[in-house]
N, C-alpha and C positions, 0 to 999 in steps of 0.2 A: 418684531413689529407690534407695537402697542395698539390696542383697540381704542375706540372713543371712550372718554371718561364717562363713567356712569353718573347720572344725576342723583345726588343725595338729597335727603329730606332737609338736613341742616348743614350749614357750613360755619366754621369758626371765623373769627375776625382775621386770623392769619391767612386762611384760605381765600377770603374775600379780597384781602390785600393783594395776594398773588394773582387772582383772577382779574382784578380791575386795575392794578398798577398804582393804587392809592395807598397812602400811609394810614395806619390805624387811627392816629389822632385826627385825621381828616374825616374818617368815617364817624368817629364819636362826635366830632363837631357838627357834622351834617345831621346827626340824629336830633340835635337841638334846633337846627335851622329848618328842617323839613319834617313837619308832623307826620307825613305819610311814611317816613322811614322809622320804623319802630321794631327792630329785631327782638325776638323773644329773648328773655334772660333766664338763666337757671337760678336756682336758689342762691348759688354762690356768686351770681352777678355776671357769669360768662355769657357773652352774646352768642346767639344762634341765629344765623341768617338763613332765610329761605331763598329759593331761586327767584321769586318775585322781588325780594329785597335787593338781590344782586342786579336784576334788570333795572330797578329804580335807581340804584347807585350809578349804573352805567349811563342812564338817561340824564341824571343830574350832572354827571361828569361831562357828558357831551354838551349840555346847555352851558355849563360854566366855562369849560376849557376850549371847546371848539366854536360854539356859537357866541361866546364872550358875554353871556348874560351875567349880571350881578346876581348875588344870592336872592335878593328880592325879586328880580326879574325871572329867575328860574322858578321860584315859588309860584309866581303868577302864571307862568306857562303851565306848570303842572296842575294848578287849580283849574285853569281854562280847559285843559285836556280832560280832566276828570268830569267837569261840567258837561262837556260835549259827549263823553261816553255815557254819562247818566241820561242826558237828553236823548241820545240815540237809543238807549235801552228802553226808555219810557215810550218813545215813539214806536219802537218795535212791538212792545207789549200792547199798546193801543191798537196797532195794526192787526196783531194776532187776535185780539179780542173781537175786533170787527169781523175778521174772517170766520171766527167761531160762531158769531151771531148769524152770519149769512148761511153757514152750514146748518145751524140749528133751524133757522127759518125755512130753508129749502127742504129739510127733513120733515118738518111739520106740514109743509104744503103737499108733499108726496103722499103723506098718510091720509089726506082728505079725500 
């Protein structure tokens, strides 16, 4: 009985093909079409994909093959999601700063 596959730091393009069911030429093409997809390359030009790259590839594949988005539509969807994530992160930071200010003010009031 084999255990769960250990998560590696980097995956080869062949590994990613097996994990995603996509051909290598599709992955290389998508690198040109989606700026977010930029696997590291060794000095010899070998692509090394991270787990985050594989998740992005799966999301692109879902948008294109299941949701039937065009490549441009998939790019827009990914940009929109990134904008929302950035917005949510910025809102969260603003909220946390406000909480810290309240804590700081209440601490000053208690010292008086």
